Structure formats: structure tokens, C-alpha cells
C-alpha positions as a printed NumPy array, in Angstrom:
array([[  22.281, -104.413,    6.068],
       [  24.742, -103.85 ,    8.898],
       [  22.915, -100.616,    9.791],
       [  19.6  , -102.509,    9.967],
       [  21.187, -105.178,   12.181],
       [  22.56 , -102.495,   14.485],
       [  19.125, -100.847,   14.656],
       [  17.424, -104.125,   15.617],
       [  20.034, -104.891,   18.274],
       [  19.775, -101.412,   19.782],
       [  16.001, -101.846,   20.033],
       [  16.264, -105.267,   21.686],
       [  19.533, -104.825,   23.612],
       [  18.053, -104.019,   26.999],
       [  15.491, -106.808,   26.857],
       [  18.082, -109.379,   25.889],
       [  20.522, -108.338,   28.616],
       [  17.749, -108.276,   31.216],
       [  16.397, -111.747,   30.525],
       [  19.881, -113.256,   30.279],
       [  20.926, -111.61 ,   33.53 ],
       [  18.045, -113.407,   35.235],
       [  19.192, -116.765,   33.899],
       [  22.911, -116.182,   34.401],
       [  22.882, -114.106,   37.578],
       [  25.705, -112.025,   36.081],
       [  25.176, -108.692,   34.304],
       [  28.647, -108.578,   32.777],
       [  28.358, -112.058,   31.305],
       [  24.877, -111.274,   29.983],
       [  26.116, -108.144,   28.236],
       [  29.134, -109.941,   26.762],
       [  26.881, -112.726,   25.464],
       [  24.541, -110.245,   23.718],
       [  27.558, -108.564,   22.127],
       [  28.726, -111.991,   20.906],
       [  25.262, -112.56 ,   19.436],
       [  25.568, -109.239,   17.59 ],
       [  28.809, -110.442,   15.995],
       [  27.073, -113.654,   14.935],
       [  24.156, -111.69 ,   13.472],
       [  26.567, -109.588,   11.393],
       [  27.872, -112.834,    9.914],
       [  24.56 , -114.631,    9.347],
       [  21.757, -112.134,    8.826],
       [  23.074, -110.618,    5.569],
       [  22.679, -114.089,    4.047],
       [  19.773, -115.53 ,    6.048],
       [  17.798, -112.308,    6.546],
       [  16.512, -110.803,    9.791],
       [  14.627, -113.564,   11.678],
       [  10.872, -113.138,   12.148],
       [  11.321, -112.925,   15.956],
       [  14.661, -111.119,   16.353],
       [  14.371, -110.771,   20.149],
       [  13.999, -114.524,   20.584],
       [  16.902, -115.184,   18.19 ],
       [  19.148, -112.738,   20.056],
       [  18.324, -114.193,   23.48 ],
       [  18.725, -117.81 ,   22.369],
       [  21.977, -117.136,   20.516],
       [  23.359, -115.076,   23.385],
       [  22.51 , -117.814,   25.858],
       [  24.449, -120.344,   23.803],
       [  27.376, -117.924,   23.604],
       [  27.247, -117.595,   27.399],
       [  27.33 , -121.376,   27.736],
       [  30.357, -121.535,   25.437],
       [  32.085, -118.781,   27.408],
       [  31.409, -120.529,   30.728],
       [  32.798, -123.767,   29.347],
       [  35.941, -122.108,   28.025],
       [  36.544, -120.229,   31.237],
       [  35.493, -123.029,   33.615],
       [  38.294, -123.456,   36.123],
       [  36.127, -124.627,   38.962],
       [  33.465, -127.279,   39.269],
       [  30.819, -124.719,   40.174],
       [  31.124, -122.763,   36.929],
       [  31.134, -125.956,   34.892],
       [  27.996, -127.061,   36.722],
       [  26.401, -123.709,   35.892],
       [  27.155, -124.262,   32.223],
       [  25.656, -127.76 ,   32.278],
       [  22.569, -126.486,   34.07 ],
       [  22.039, -123.854,   31.405],
       [  22.588, -126.379,   28.643],
       [  20.103, -128.776,   30.191],
       [  17.489, -126.024,   30.287],
       [  17.306, -125.517,   26.547],
       [  13.627, -124.676,   26.221],
       [  12.899, -121.685,   23.935],
       [  12.673, -118.355,   25.733],
       [   9.479, -116.515,   24.894],
       [   9.528, -112.747,   24.61 ],
       [   6.903, -112.451,   27.34 ],
       [   9.533, -113.726,   29.785],
       [  11.029, -110.245,   29.537],
       [   7.999, -108.386,   30.883],
       [   9.357, -107.441,   34.313],
       [  13.034, -108.281,   33.858],
       [  14.043, -104.776,   32.866],
       [  12.49 , -103.306,   35.995],
       [  14.454, -105.866,   38.022],
       [  17.553, -104.84 ,   36.11 ],
       [  16.992, -101.16 ,   36.882],
       [  16.59 , -101.84 ,   40.606],
       [  19.735, -103.993,   40.524],
       [  21.748, -101.247,   38.838],
       [  20.348,  -98.688,   41.29 ],
       [  21.641, -100.531,   44.34 ],
       [  22.749,  -98.015,   47.025],
       [  26.237,  -99.536,   47.192],
       [  26.938,  -98.087,   43.735],
       [  27.826,  -94.436,   43.198],
       [  24.836,  -92.415,   41.895],
       [  26.481,  -91.53 ,   38.574],
       [  27.452,  -95.19 ,   38.091],
       [  23.857,  -96.287,   38.728],
       [  22.539,  -93.993,   36.034],
       [  25.275,  -94.739,   33.512],
       [  25.139,  -98.515,   33.94 ],
       [  21.386,  -98.639,   33.489],
       [  21.554,  -96.499,   30.358],
       [  24.119,  -98.957,   29.01 ],
       [  22.138, -102.082,   29.827],
       [  18.556, -100.863,   29.358],
       [  18.977,  -98.268,   26.622],
       [  21.772,  -99.993,   24.739],
       [  23.694,  -96.717,   24.596],
       [  27.364,  -96.901,   23.778],
       [  29.96 ,  -95.707,   26.267],
       [  30.601,  -92.684,   24.037],
       [  26.89 ,  -91.74 ,   23.982],
       [  26.602,  -92.022,   27.76 ],
       [  29.758,  -89.944,   28.196],
       [  28.201,  -87.192,   26.059],
       [  24.995,  -87.311,   28.129],
       [  27.034,  -86.845,   31.324],
       [  29.441,  -84.325,   29.754],
       [  32.538,  -86.365,   30.681],
       [  35.34 ,  -87.972,   28.603],
       [  34.613,  -91.413,   27.148],
       [  37.549,  -92.945,   29.047],
       [  36.139,  -91.675,   32.347],
       [  32.74 ,  -93.165,   31.613],
       [  34.3  ,  -96.475,   30.553],
       [  36.041,  -96.724,   33.914],
       [  32.829,  -95.947,   35.785],
       [  30.932,  -98.663,   33.935],
       [  33.653, -101.258,   34.466],
       [  33.897, -100.504,   38.179],
       [  30.104, -100.658,   38.621],
       [  29.776, -104.033,   36.892],
       [  32.701, -105.429,   38.867],
       [  31.133, -104.247,   42.123],
       [  27.79 , -105.877,   41.3  ],
       [  29.594, -109.154,   40.613],
       [  31.883, -108.982,   43.662],
       [  29.165, -107.936,   46.089],
       [  26.682, -110.506,   44.792],
       [  23.976, -107.849,   44.431],
       [  20.741, -109.815,   43.818],
       [  18.979, -109.477,   40.497],
       [  15.495, -108.633,   41.76 ],
       [  13.067, -105.875,   42.688],
       [  13.687, -105.24 ,   46.413],
       [  10.936, -105.579,   48.974],
       [   8.641, -102.664,   49.771],
       [  10.767, -101.382,   52.655],
       [  13.876, -101.086,   50.453],
       [  12.305,  -99.529,   47.349],
       [  12.042,  -95.885,   48.487],
       [  15.814,  -95.684,   49.026],
       [  16.399,  -96.527,   45.365],
       [  13.393,  -94.756,   43.89 ],
       [  15.085,  -91.429,   43.088],
       [  17.665,  -93.143,   40.912],
       [  15.156,  -95.535,   39.329],
       [  13.034,  -92.557,   38.277],
       [  16.09 ,  -90.716,   36.935],
       [  17.117,  -93.749,   34.882],
       [  13.679,  -94.224,   33.342],
       [  13.527,  -90.534,   32.422],
       [  17.021,  -90.644,   30.894],
       [  15.983,  -93.657,   28.804],
       [  12.916,  -91.718,   27.671],
       [  14.981,  -88.647,   26.824],
       [  17.402,  -90.7  ,   24.757],
       [  14.393,  -92.009,   22.847],
       [  12.799,  -88.605,   22.336],
       [  16.059,  -86.797,   21.508],
       [  18.555,  -89.367,   20.277],
       [  22.105,  -88.415,   21.225],
       [  23.584,  -89.743,   17.986],
       [  22.535,  -91.249,   14.672],
       [  20.505,  -90.267,   11.65 ],
       [  17.054,  -90.401,   13.266],
       [  15.717,  -87.628,   15.464],
       [  14.049,  -90.1  ,   17.818],
       [  14.327,  -93.715,   18.959],
       [  10.639,  -94.434,   19.44 ],
       [  11.21 ,  -97.877,   20.952],
       [  13.03 ,  -96.314,   23.901],
       [  10.174,  -93.854,   24.495],
       [   7.702,  -96.728,   24.493],
       [   9.897,  -98.795,   26.805],
       [  10.347,  -95.954,   29.3  ],
       [   6.575,  -95.377,   29.397],
       [   6.012,  -99.118,   29.861],
       [   8.473,  -99.145,   32.75 ],
       [   6.772,  -96.081,   34.217],
       [   3.436,  -97.873,   34.173],
       [   4.97 , -100.957,   35.824],
       [   6.598,  -98.821,   38.495],
       [   3.33 ,  -96.971,   39.198],
       [   1.546, -100.312,   39.642],
       [   4.332, -101.373,   42.021],
       [   4.427,  -98.104,   44.006],
       [   1.029,  -96.385,   43.51 ],
       [   1.434,  -94.283,   46.655],
       [   4.51 ,  -92.441,   45.309],
       [   3.448,  -89.127,   43.759],
       [   6.698,  -88.678,   41.863],
       [   6.164,  -91.996,   40.039],
       [   2.833,  -90.706,   38.749],
       [   4.494,  -87.351,   38.044],
       [   7.172,  -88.952,   35.895],
       [   4.663,  -91.018,   33.933],
       [   2.55 ,  -87.895,   33.397],
       [   5.609,  -85.955,   32.225],
       [   6.63 ,  -88.633,   29.713],
       [   3.085,  -88.866,   28.354],
       [   2.824,  -85.08 ,   27.91 ],
       [   6.091,  -85.011,   25.966],
       [   5.407,  -88.187,   23.99 ],
       [   2.034,  -86.814,   22.908],
       [   3.991,  -84.406,   20.662],
       [   6.   ,  -87.168,   18.982],
       [   4.156,  -87.134,   15.641],
       [   4.514,  -83.355,   15.298],
       [   8.194,  -83.183,   16.247],
       [   9.429,  -84.114,   12.766],
       [   8.092,  -83.202,    9.326],
       [   7.38 ,  -85.648,    6.502],
       [  11.091,  -85.762,    5.69 ],
       [  12.128,  -86.474,    9.276],
       [  13.441,  -82.935,    9.841],
       [  13.264,  -81.449,   13.333],
       [  10.309,  -79.128,   14.079],
       [  10.532,  -76.742,   17.052],
       [   7.757,  -76.783,   19.645],
       [   6.676,  -73.297,   18.577],
       [   6.262,  -74.453,   14.963],
       [   4.498,  -77.762,   15.576],
       [   1.041,  -78.6  ,   14.254],
       [  -0.727,  -78.96 ,   17.584],
       [  -3.664,  -80.733,   15.998],
       [  -1.264,  -83.647,   15.454],
       [  -0.625,  -84.02 ,   19.175],
       [  -1.986,  -87.257,   20.652],
       [  -5.176,  -86.351,   22.485],
       [  -5.485,  -89.645,   24.358],
       [  -1.929,  -89.314,   25.673],
       [  -2.628,  -85.744,   26.808],
       [  -5.853,  -86.741,   28.579],
       [  -4.082,  -89.555,   30.442],
       [  -1.217,  -87.237,   31.384],
       [  -3.603,  -84.59 ,   32.745],
       [  -5.526,  -87.145,   34.807],
       [  -2.317,  -88.478,   36.351],
       [  -1.091,  -84.974,   37.093],
       [  -4.337,  -83.938,   38.775],
       [  -4.302,  -87.059,   40.935],
       [  -0.733,  -86.705,   42.15 ],
       [  -0.92 ,  -82.91 ,   42.706],
       [  -4.015,  -83.476,   44.836],
       [  -1.748,  -85.174,   47.375],
       [   0.056,  -81.846,   47.848],
       [   3.553,  -83.331,   47.824],
       [   4.976,  -81.731,   44.665],
       [   8.314,  -82.944,   43.365],
       [  10.513,  -82.208,   40.373],
       [   8.758,  -84.556,   37.956],
       [   5.31 ,  -83.287,   38.908],
       [   6.428,  -79.691,   38.348],
       [   7.939,  -80.566,   34.974],
       [   4.696,  -82.326,   34.076],
       [   2.797,  -79.182,   35.067],
       [   5.062,  -77.089,   32.807],
       [   4.237,  -79.374,   29.906],
       [   0.557,  -79.247,   30.826],
       [   0.626,  -75.468,   30.37 ],
       [   2.231,  -75.903,   26.942],
       [  -0.427,  -78.458,   25.996],
       [  -3.239,  -76.115,   27.052],
       [  -2.19 ,  -73.531,   24.456],
       [  -3.922,  -74.091,   21.123],
       [  -1.127,  -72.127,   19.432],
       [   2.35 ,  -71.031,   20.484],
       [   1.352,  -67.366,   20.879],
       [  -1.29 ,  -68.343,   23.433],
       [   1.24 ,  -69.938,   25.813],
       [   0.945,  -68.726,   29.411],
       [   4.628,  -67.868,   29.856],
       [   4.258,  -66.224,   33.304],
       [   2.716,  -69.42 ,   34.678],
       [   5.532,  -71.493,   33.163],
       [   8.119,  -69.136,   34.67 ],
       [   6.516,  -69.485,   38.106],
       [   6.726,  -73.262,   37.762],
       [  10.386,  -73.066,   36.724],
       [  11.076,  -70.912,   39.771],
       [   9.602,  -73.685,   41.946],
       [  11.641,  -76.28 ,   40.074],
       [  14.852,  -74.308,   40.602],
       [  14.067,  -74.083,   44.306],
       [  13.895,  -77.862,   44.768],
       [  16.129,  -79.11 ,   41.933],
       [  18.601,  -76.406,   40.884],
       [  20.788,  -77.339,   37.933],
       [  22.396,  -75.554,   34.968],
       [  20.093,  -77.352,   32.51 ],
       [  16.971,  -76.273,   34.41 ],
       [  18.392,  -72.716,   34.521],
       [  18.935,  -72.847,   30.744],
       [  15.339,  -73.904,   30.125],
       [  14.125,  -71.209,   32.514],
       [  16.132,  -68.619,   30.569],
       [  14.224,  -69.549,   27.399],
       [  11.014,  -68.642,   29.242],
       [  12.533,  -65.416,   30.566],
       [  13.268,  -64.422,   26.964],
       [   9.561,  -64.679,   26.148],
       [   8.608,  -62.435,   29.07 ],
       [  11.485,  -60.012,   29.654],
       [  13.245,  -60.212,   26.303],
       [  16.412,  -61.861,   24.953],
       [  18.874,  -59.469,   26.644],
       [  17.773,  -60.481,   30.141],
       [  17.805,  -64.143,   29.158],
       [  21.294,  -63.869,   27.669],
       [  22.617,  -62.492,   30.966],
       [  21.349,  -65.646,   32.675],
       [  22.666,  -68.018,   30.002],
       [  26.146,  -66.497,   29.984],
       [  26.515,  -67.389,   33.669],
       [  25.992,  -71.114,   33.045],
       [  28.858,  -73.616,   32.791],
       [  27.505,  -75.776,   29.965],
       [  30.126,  -75.444,   27.234],
       [  29.967,  -79.123,   26.202],
       [  26.164,  -79.126,   25.948],
       [  25.038,  -78.253,   22.432],
       [  21.561,  -76.91 ,   23.424],
       [  23.349,  -74.288,   25.523],
       [  25.07 ,  -72.885,   22.419],
       [  21.873,  -73.222,   20.373],
       [  19.931,  -71.143,   22.918],
       [  22.735,  -68.547,   23.026],
       [  22.739,  -68.379,   19.243],
       [  19.007,  -67.744,   19.09 ],
       [  19.153,  -65.042,   21.76 ],
       [  22.068,  -63.311,   20.025],
       [  20.204,  -63.499,   16.696],
       [  17.139,  -61.884,   18.251],
       [  19.345,  -59.104,   19.595],
       [  20.752,  -58.454,   16.104],
       [  24.26 ,  -59.62 ,   17.075],
       [  24.628,  -61.736,   13.959],
       [  28.4  ,  -62.284,   14.092],
       [  28.242,  -63.577,   17.662],
       [  25.155,  -65.631,   16.834],
       [  27.003,  -67.226,   13.922],
       [  29.838,  -68.294,   16.208],
       [  27.365,  -69.721,   18.728],
       [  25.57 ,  -71.711,   16.013],
       [  28.914,  -73.112,   14.888],
       [  29.709,  -74.11 ,   18.46 ],
       [  26.33 ,  -75.877,   18.748],
       [  26.826,  -77.691,   15.431],
       [  30.288,  -78.902,   16.392],
       [  28.937,  -80.41 ,   19.623],
       [  25.773,  -81.979,   18.172],
       [  26.044,  -85.68 ,   17.262],
       [  22.479,  -86.156,   15.999],
       [  22.212,  -85.661,   12.241],
       [  18.666,  -84.229,   12.266],
       [  19.331,  -81.703,   15.005],
       [  22.589,  -80.726,   13.317],
       [  20.741,  -80.161,   10.025],
       [  18.288,  -77.871,   11.832],
       [  21.134,  -75.851,   13.349],
       [  22.876,  -75.638,    9.978],
       [  19.66 ,  -74.311,    8.412],
       [  19.394,  -71.656,   11.099],
       [  23.01 ,  -70.642,   10.516],
       [  22.437,  -70.483,    6.759],
       [  19.324,  -68.314,    7.237],
       [  21.273,  -65.984,    9.536],
       [  24.067,  -65.569,    7.019],
       [  21.613,  -65.032,    4.142],
       [  19.992,  -62.026,    5.838]])
């Protein structure tokens, strides 16, 4: 039961924090109140059962916990007055109150007074419900370092009185790059869960796409907003084919492409055509175009790898990063062979990133260097915290050793 409670809270965490932050005007207090509600749920739900509207229960319970906390900590008349105001406004909070709160929360967390890495990490914590340890793994830093970043960011929001709202039109472009990055990171955590037993957290994918649609309605003139939404739709269209009937991971090359979501793909293509017509290509549009090429192939062998490589070359020119270079190397292997790709991969500083070792292992296997491939698979397994991805890597290692 405790696992089910944790699953429900992870799904509703961001919504609860967002709506409470609007009422309380304090992100830290909102987060603490939701965590208190989780403790209460662990005590009550095993006996009472999961409520029919868990989001409403979490928000209402968390609000009462916030009132209690304000009362206990009240040392000034203002804070006591805040508590009484909240208590007086005891009407039930409907789930539709949440509709735009998470977008407000993202813009608040992406305030320019916060360091860029703190903006991204804090929003993943509050929107995605990721633990500090999960965020630290995503950023390839120690958990203690990430904990300090999160604490400092929340303290700065409180001390600076950063308003909990979507900024006006003139201020939005300055924050847009980080808002887009946050939404995509939330989507990625949903599509490839960092930890846990499930390969995906579908609710996070859906939430990121919902936020992308809201942002596009808010900023329709921004090509990269449309590019990001297109990219997420292209990737999400493959969701049903990404795991088999037992929940096991299925590589892109092995997926049943007839199971891809045609409506999602059509919407993604239309968005991509519209934003590319403006001739202001950015990183998300190029990534969407890469996924469009994959979606055009009716089978893996029909993939236009030279076109994908050309797109990766453009992406590297405007957004160079080791992860982009790693993905480009996978394409190079399809065109120039695994030896050339391995030369590229071995130059990358990605030791803590398990896909890096998984790619190395596959390239070494294809070159017949089984002993080295075995070591690389072991390195990938030791760094992978998702049970389904780890099972896939263990199967590959077993197959290598059986040959």
C-alpha cells in the first residue's frame, strides 16, 4: 500500500505544490505542507483506502497542515493573520483550480535572479516531484551538492519576494530558454524514469505536453515553443511501443511501428512544418526534425541516417554538449561503422551517465571486443537506477557472455 501511496503522491505532487504556493505565496511552505500530507496519507490510507479524488484530498490536507505550521511558528501578528485568513477561506479547492498554476510555478522558479542550474533543479523538484537524489543523478552531481542548490534557491525566492505569477509579455522571453528546458526535463523524466520499477511515468509526459500547449497559447510567436511541443509529441507517439506486454524495454530499432500513435505524429509534423517555415531554427526544432526522420521510416532499416547526421551536425553547431555528441556518435556508427563512432565516444567525459557506457558496450560488441564490451555493460548496469532499463542491459550482457 505504501508503494501505491507514493505513486499517487508523485503523480499529484507538482499540482498540489503549485496550487498551495498560490494560496500561501511561499514555495517552501507549500512543499513542506505537501510532505506533511504524505505522512498523514501513510497513516490513514492503508485503513481508509485511497480517496476517490486524491488530488483534492492532498491539497486540502496540505493546506490544513500549512495552517497548523503557521500557527505554531507565528511570532508576529502578520503571520498569525495569514493563518486566520487561510482558515477563514475553507472552501473546497477544485482540481480545475490547478490548470495554470504549474505554468506560474515554472516561471517563478525560472526567475533570472536564480542561477540557471538552480532554476532547472528547483522546478524538477516542485513540478516533477523528483527527489533530490534523482535530480542529482540527472545533473551528474553529488546529492549533497544538489540539496544545497535547492535550499539556496528556495531561500532566495522567499527572501527576494519573487512573485508567484507568469510575467508580462516583455519579461517572458528572458525566462523562456529555462522554461522550455524545464518542461523538456519533466517530459524526459516521464519518458525515461530515472529510478523505480516502471520504465515510464506517463503522467509526467502528459503534464509536460499540457504545459507545452499552454505555453504555445501564451507565446504563439516563439518558434522554439512550437518546436518543443512538436518534439515531445514525436517522442510520445512511440510510448505504446517502447515496452512489451511485460513492461520490458524495447529499443527504437525493435519497436512495432504500427503501434505508434498516428494522431500524435500528424500533430507533431504540422507543428514542425509551421515553425520551420519561419526560418528561425533552434535546438528543439532540430531535435523535432530528427525525430520526424525516424517517424518517416516504416522500418528501422529504412531510416535516412545521412539526413539525421546532417541534422545532428546542425544541432552540435548551435547547442554543443557531450550528450548530443553521444547521440550523434550512434548515428555515425550506422553510416561509418562502430570503430569511427567509438573514437568519438571515447573522447566524451560522461562517466556517470549510464547511456554513455551502454553505447560504448554496444559499439565494442559490434567490433567483436567482447571482454571490453562486458566491462562496459557492467559499468552501465552499476550506474542505472531504473529497474527496466537495468534488466535490458543485464539481458544484453547475458547474451554477450552466452556467445
